[in-house]
N, C-alpha and C positions, 0 to 999 in steps of 0.2 A: 482704764483700768473698775471700775463701781460697774461696769455692764459684765464684766468678767467675774465680779465677785456677788451680782445677780444673778446670772446663769449657775454658780455654780452651787448657790441656796438654793434655788429654786429646782434644781437635777435633785440635790439631797434629800430636798422635803416630796419631789414623788417619788422616789426609792421607799421614804418612811412611807407615804402613804397607801401606794401597790402594800409593801410588806402586812400591814395593819388589815388592809380589803382581805386579803387573800388571810390573814387568822379569821377572820370573821366568816368565810365564805363558809358554808356548812359539808361536812364531809359524805359523801355518798357510803362511807363505810358503817358509820352511824346505826346501830338497828335500832326497833321501836322497842323502845319502852315502854311497857304496860302495866296499870292501874287498876287498881281494883280497890271494894270495899263493900264488906255482906252488909246487911240489914234483914231482920224478920225473913231470914232465912233465904235471900236473896240477892245476888251477889253483882253491883254494876261494875264494867270496867269502861275503861278510858285506854287513851295511849298519847305516848309523848313523839312526835316524829320530827326528822329535820325540817328546818324550812324548804319551803315552796322556792325554784327558780323559774321565773316566767319567763318564756321563748317571745322573742316580737315578735310582734306582727299578730300571737295565737292568746285565745282566749285568758280568763285567768284562769292556774294552775288550781286541780284538786287532787286529792287523795280520795279513791273508793278504798274500803274493808272488806276483808274478809277473816271471820275468828272462828276458830275451831279449838272449843273445850275443852279434848280431851275425852268426852266420856259418848261422844255421838250425838252431841249438839253443835250446833254451828249457828252464826249470823253475817250479815251482811253490811250489816248497823255500822254507824260510826263509834257510839259508845250502848254496846246490848246490855242486855241485862238477863241472869243465867242462875237456875238452878239447879247447885250441884248434885250430881245424882251419887258419887263418891267422895270419901274423904280426902282425899288427895289426889288432883287433877292436875295433867298438861296441857297450859293456853297458849296459844302460836297466833300471831297476827301476821298476816300477809296483805298489807299496803300495797296500793296500786299507783303510782304519781303521775294523774293526768298532764298532758301540758305542760311539763317539768322535762328538763334540761338534762338532770342526771337520771342516776340509776336507782333502782325500787329499793330502800330501806330492809338491810337486811331481816331476816326471821333470827329471832333468840326466845326456844321455845321457855314459858314460865314455869314453873312449879305452886302451885295452890294448896293450900290447907285448909280445909273449911272449919271455922272454929265449932268450939264444943256448944254443944245446944242441941234440941231437938233434931232430927234428921226429918225432912219435909218429908209430903209424900207428894208419889204422881201416877195418877191414876192410870195411865198410860205410859212404858216405861223410854220411850221414845216418842214425844207429838213434833210436829213443828211449832206448835203455839209453846215450847217450852224458851221460852224467849229467842226462839230459833228464825227460819224463812219458810216460808208459805213453796214450796219447792215445785208441787204436783201442779202445774197451773194448765196440762195438758189435758187432766182427766184420766190417764193411765197407771197402767203400774209401776211403772221406772219415767225418770226421769232425771238431765245431768245439768249440770251448771258449773260456767267455770271461775276464775275469779277476774280472769283479762283475758286479753286473744297473746297468743303466742306469740313470746319476740326471740330471735335467735341466739343462743347464750343466757337466756334466763329460766327463770323456775314458772312453772302456774300449777296451780291447785285445780282438780275437781273434784264437785262434790257428788258422787252416783247416789240418787236413794232410789229406796221401792218400799214397797207395800202392797199388804191384800185390802185390795176394796170392797167393800158390801156386797158389790154386784159380782164377786167373783163367789159367792155362796158358800164360802169354805171357811171353818173357824181354825183351823190351822193349816197352815201350808208349807209343803219343803219345797226346795226345786237349785238350781243353779243360776247365780247369777258371772255374765265375762262383760268382757271390755271390750275391746279390739283396736287397735289404733297401729299408725305405721302404713299408712296407705302405700298397695302394690305398683302405684305409677308413677311413686316418687322413688329412684335410683337408692336414696338414700333413706335411713333412720329420720325423721324428726323430733323421736320421742325417745327418752329415757324414760318406765317407771322407777323413781326413786326408791318411794314406800308407798305401801298401800295400809291404812289404818283400819281395823274393822274391831266393833263392838258388841256384837251379839255373838259372837263365838263361829263368826261364817270360815269355814274352813278351807283351803286353798283346794282343787280339784282340777280334774283333767278336764279340756272340753272336747279333746281329741274322744273321748269316749262317748259322747254326744255325735261327733260327726260322723262318727262310723258304726250307724244306728244300724244292727243288723235290718232282714227282711224276708218273712216267712210269708208263707199262704196258708190259709187255715183250711177246714173242710168244702165251706162255701166258697173259696176263690176270695175270701175278702183279706184284704192286705194287711198286715200286725207288724206295729214297730216298735223293738224295745231297744234297749241299750244293757250292755254285758254289765256296768255296774249296776244297775239299777232291776229287779224281776220287775216292780209293776209301773216303770217308766214307759212312756209313748210318746213319740213324737206323731203328728199326724204329715201323710204327703206332703202336702203343701209347708208345713211348719222345717219341715227335715231340707225342704230344696232352699226354702229362705236365708236359714240357719247358714247353711252349705256356705251360701252365695254371698253372705257376710262375711263370712271368713273366708273366704280365699280373694276378698279383697282388702285382709288386713296381713302384715307379714309378724306380727306382735298380736298377742293375747293372754289374756292371762282371769280365773275364772276360780268361782267358791263356790261352796254348797253353805243354804241356807236350811235352816229348820223353825219349825212351830211358829211360821208369823202367824201373829194373831191377825184376827177378823179388824180394818178399818189399822193397823199399826204400822209403823213408819219407821222406816230402818235406814242408816247411810253409812257409806264409805268415804273417805277420804284418800285421793290419790296426787300425792305430788307427783309431778311432771316437771323432768329436765328439759327443756328446748334446747337440743345440742347444736355445739355451735358451726358443726355440720349443713344444720336447715335449712332448706330450699331459700334462695335467697332473694327470692321473688318477694318484694311482701306484697303484690296482687293473690297470691296464689291463697287458694283455701283448701285448709287438709281437713280429717273427718277423724271422728272417735264415736264410736259406736259402743253404741252399750245393748245388753241382750238380758231381757226376764224369762227363764225357762223353767217354769213349773214342771213337780214330777206329777202331777195331776191333768190328767187329758182334758178335762170339762173346764181348764182354764187355761185362755189362750194365751202361745209364746207370744210376746212383744219385743220391738228392737225401737232403739232413740237415739237417734244421731246428731250430733252436733258436728256446726260447717265452721270451719274456726279461720280468719283469716292472716296467714302472718305479717307481724308491724314490723312497723321501723322503733315507732314510740306510742305510746299509747292516748289514743283519741277516740271518745266514744262517737265521735261523726265520721263515719265511713262510706267509703262504697264498694259494693264488692262485685263481684262477677264470678256468675259459677263456672266452675269448670272452663276455668281461663285459659286450658291449653290445649288448643285443637289440632285433630286431622284434617289436614286441606284438604289429603287425596278426599275427604267425604263431604267436605264443606260448600253446598250451594246456595244457591238462592233461597231455599225454605229452611234453611236451619237459624233455629231461633235461638237465641243468645237471652239468658237470665242474668237483670241486676239489681242490685237490693242498696238503698241509700238508708243505714241509719243513722239517729240523731237523739239528742239528748237537753234536753233541756237545764243547763247547770246552774242558772241565774234562782234569784229568791221571793220571784214569783210565777205564777202561773201563765202561758204560755197559748193566747187567745190563736192566734193566724201563725201555722209554719210556711215558707212559701222554700220549697223546694226544687232549685231548678238546675238541669244536670245538661250541657253540653253534650250534643247526639253528632257522631262520626258521621260524616259524607258515605260512607256505604251502607248504613241503614236505610230504611225504608222508614218513616214515620207513621205511615198508614198502618202499619203493623203492628205499634204499640198497642199493648193490653196490660193494665195494673191486672194483676194478679192478684193481691194481699198488701193492707197497709194496718198500720198500728198509729192512731186508736182506730178501730175500724169506722167507714164511714160512709157514706151513702154516695153517689154522684150527683153532683151539683145542679145538676141538668132534670133531675128527677127530685130533688130535695125540697119540700116546704117547705115557708119563709121563716127560717132563723136558725135552721135545723143543720148539725154539724154535719160539713160535706167535701167530697174534695172536685177540684177544678183542673182540670190537665188541659194546658193550652199549647199551643207550639210557635215559634217564632224561627229567623231562619236557617237556625243551627242549633235549637235550644228547646227544653221543653221544658216547662215549671209545672209542679206538685202545688196546689196549695191549698193545704187544710183549712179549713174556714168555719168558726162558731165551735172553735171544740174546748177542750181546758185541758191542759197537759202540764201538771206540777214541777216547779224547778226543784235541785236536789238540795236547793239552802232557805227554802220554803219550810217557814216554822210547821210541824206537826208533821211532814214528811219523812217517813222510813223505809221506804218500798224503793228501792232505787229502779227498780223496771218499771214504776208509774210513770217514771221521768223520760222516759224511751219510746221511741216509735220509730218507724221506717214506712218507706213504700219500695213493694217489691215488683216489677215490670217484665214484659217478655217486647223482643223487639226480633224481626226478623233482617237480611239483609237484601238488600233493591238488585242486587246480581253476584254471583261467584267475586267475591272482595279480592284484591291483592292479597299476597300472601307478604303481608305487614304489619306489624302489631298496630290493634288499636285502643285508641287511648278514649276514655273516657274520665271527667272529672262532676263535682258538682258543688254547691254554692245555696246555703239554708240559711234563711234569715227570718229569726224568730221575733213578731210583730214586728217594730219598726227597729231593731238593733240594724248593728252592725253585720254583714253576712259572715259566716263560717266557714271556710273551704275545706273540700275533705281531702283524699289522699285520688289520685289519680290511678283505676280502673283499668287494668292494662289484657288486653285480651291479644294472646299469641299463639301461634300455631306451631306444631313441633314438626322438627325438621324431616321426618321421613325420609325414603330414598328411592330415586328414580333409575333404575335400571335402564341399557339401552344399548344399542349396535349399532357400530360404525360399518359403513362399506367405503371403500376407497379406491381412486387410480390415480396413477403419477407418483406416490408416495412408496420409494423404494422398500422402507423397512429390511433394508437388507444390508451385509457386509457392504460398508463403504469401501470397497477399492474398483479400480478405475478397469480392470480386466471384467468386470460380471458387466461385459455389455450385453448382454440377450436377457437380463434376470426381468422376470416377472412385476408388471406397475400395479399390480391388484391385493389390496388386502382387506382380510376381515377380521373385525376386534368386538371387545364388548367396554361401556364406560359404564361406570357409577357415581351419581352427585347427589346432592339434597332434590327434593320431590320439587318440582314447579318454582324453584324460587325468583325472586321481584329483581333481585340487586346481584350483591356481590358472592360469590359460590366456589369454592375448591371442586375442580373436580378428576379421578383419576381413568387411565386407561387402560387395558391391557389387550394385547394382538395375539391372535395366533401365530405358534410357529411355524417361522418360513422355514423351508429346506431350498439351498442350491446346489447345482452342480453342474461345473462351467469348466471346461479344457482349452487351454489356447497354447499357444505357441512363442516358447521362449529364443532369444533371437541367441545363435551360435555363432562363431567361426568352423565354417565347415572346413575337412579337411578330406578332401576325398580321397580314398585309397584307388588304388589300381585294380588292386586283386584282394581276397580275401576266400578263406578256406571256410564251409560250414559242411561239416557231416561228410568230409572226404570231396565234394563237390567246390571247385573252383566259382567266383563269382568276382564280378567288378560291380564295383559300388558307382550307382550313378549318381545319388543323393544319401544326405542325412539330416536331419530336424528331430530339434527336445519339443516334445509336449507336457507340458503338466497342467494336474487335472484336481482338481477343488473342489469338497464338499463340505459346507457350511449346514448349521441348523442354528437358526438364531431367534430370539426370544426377544419381543420388542414392547415397553410398557412407557406411559409416559407418568409417573409418579408424582407429579409437581404441576396444578395449572388452576390457575385462577380466570373466572368465567364474569363477565358481568353481559346481565341481559338489561340492554336498555331501553326494548320493550318488548311487547310479547311476539315480536317477528324479525327482529334485528338483534344478535348477543356479539361478543368479539371474548377472546381467551389469551390467551398468553402461557408459554408452561415452556418445560423439559423432557425431551426424549431419549430415552434409555434402551440401546439395542446390545445384547451380552452375544456371543457367541456360546451356545451351549458346544459344541461339539465341530472341530476343526481337521479335516483329513487332506493333505496334499501328498500327490503319486506323481514320480517324473518316470517319463517315457522317451527313449528315443526311437524313429523310426527311420527305415532303410529301404531303399528306392536299388535291387539288385536287377543283374543281367548276368546269363551263364549262355555255355553253346550247350545243346544234348549231343547224344552220340549221332544224329543224324543231320548235323554241323546247322542247326536252325538254332538262331538264339532265341532265349527265354527272357521275360521281365517275371520277378517276382516281389512281394514285399514282405519285410519280415522287424519285426518289432522287441525292443529287449527293456524290460523294467532297470530302473534305476535304483528301485524302494519309495520308500512312504511313510508320514511322519502323524503321528495322532496327535492331535492336542486338545483338551478339556477347559471352557470357561477362557480363552484366549483372549481374549478380547472384547472391550469394554468402550462405548462412543456416546457420549452426550452431543445432542442437537438443541437449538433451544428454535421456538417458533412464536408466531403469532395467527390467527387466524379471526376469520369471521362469520357468522352463520345466520342464514336466509331461510324465516321460512315458521314453524313452530314451535321457536326454540326453549318453550321454557316446556312444555310436554307436545311429544308430539316429533315429525317429521321435518327438515332441515338439512340445506345444501349449503357444505362447506366449502371454505378456497382456506388452504394452509401454505403459511412460504417456510421456509426451514432452512438452518443455518448452521453447518457443523465447522465451528473456531477449527478445528483441528486439521483437516484438509480445505477450508475458506468455501467448500462446495455451497452453492444455492439451489435449494428445490423448489416445485412447486407442485402440490395437489389439490385436488376436490376430492370431495366426500360427502358420503348422503347417511347422516345421523336420525334416531327413530328413539326417541325418550318417552318409557313408559309410569 
């Protein structure tokens, strides 16, 4: 009795503890709460977010931030300061939870009213130095940055910055700004542009007016390009081709006209993208978003900026990416070069001086072809570095390669005084070739990153996959009747000609369909009858004696044969096996009956004469009269993936219990 009482006490205690625990778990639906305080015309922002929930075995979780201040300004800092340009603005915070097993905190815009007092003076209406972020790190007129990698069904913010560099030599610049998204190589749309917020009177325009540029020649036979909407706008031939090529690569686009862009002025457009739930589920795939800066002045070059974004299942700053992970196997050979990029970020409280990026290399690659393309931080090769110089050492083992950054200084995100998250990030990008044409199987690679002497951080697995591709083929067979299964068709031909369709060069299981040319068969055979020989008969006034009477039946059949369902398996490149169903359908079936007589008569000279006489009894026509299904299994020898092969097929018809064997030659292209 005491044990039973103890059991119930422990049971109810467990329910109470679990209920209390469930109450204190942070809700994913709690939005980010924005706090602010203004002093001396400068507003300091901070936030209140739900507690993070660590993932077992992962590094400590943390938030990254993207602030949009509602006046054209922004920041990626945790607690930024900003000078308000307007009396009232709408501030948004997009917080991203890294290494956290919950959802991102929802964004709730917060209206901010500037307190009374003198308005601050700002020399340039929008400069990144206004508590914002130095976006232009590549030195161009256009640059873009997102607050996170795209996650299916989640939101993503993109800031597009454009400027008029001093090098342009133009005091005021007009032109077009465009954003291109949803790669044509993917059947589904990956993004929806929910909203685009502009703050410098940018007006929506039609990019087609630039793509449909007219072409004329002047008297000197020099090409002149202009757009129908702009009298003085011109595109060089190269720029026109580049713009059209960029537009063709994407299914969706949006563009704006901008005016009076002052020298050294920076402007920003904020785009709220919703990643569709149907987004490509391959979390190793890379999607692109491209921006275009198209000035009206032909003396200023048209510029493009492309972001390569990896689709993710969770937000993690340490990632491995394979560019163009979907490959066409037909055109993949020994000299095909793949490009990998391993990104890493120091999320600690102090700087990292040594970073070891270990990558496992698939056996299909040739390690001697590996080339380091680019690194961040940019360092020399250790083989040519002087003592204590920052350098990169590349070393190989049996199935891996290690990229070791030595004598570097990579700040930590939690380090005091570090505000630029980009300064805590790095990467190594390399290219590598195949040993030979690889098997048509997924190619998987992963990385482990060690900061100084800490525990390794493991990245996702970058997977390269081959597109299915289609392989047509021809089939020539003998001994496979492919005709109506009628026992009276004794003289049917055993030669067939057909075609097949299957995935290209599959290494394992795959489906295949086959279709054979219509066969036409005509047969005449005798039908047994009880012969009643009459002694005489009269035809056309002449008396005859019936010597013989036979009943013959003639059939004409047109049949189509197909294999709508067949599973095959390539054991290796020389041996394959398969099983499936063969369907035969009679498109046309005609049956006619005839009586054939042997007659004898006596002519006027008294000589006996024998003659033949036929009498038609009628005919019957039927369409789609018979459908037959047989089952088969076969083996193939030869180049079973691509090329010629010899096959042996056993067929069984369960309706008639007919067993047949056939041999055929197939050739896949």
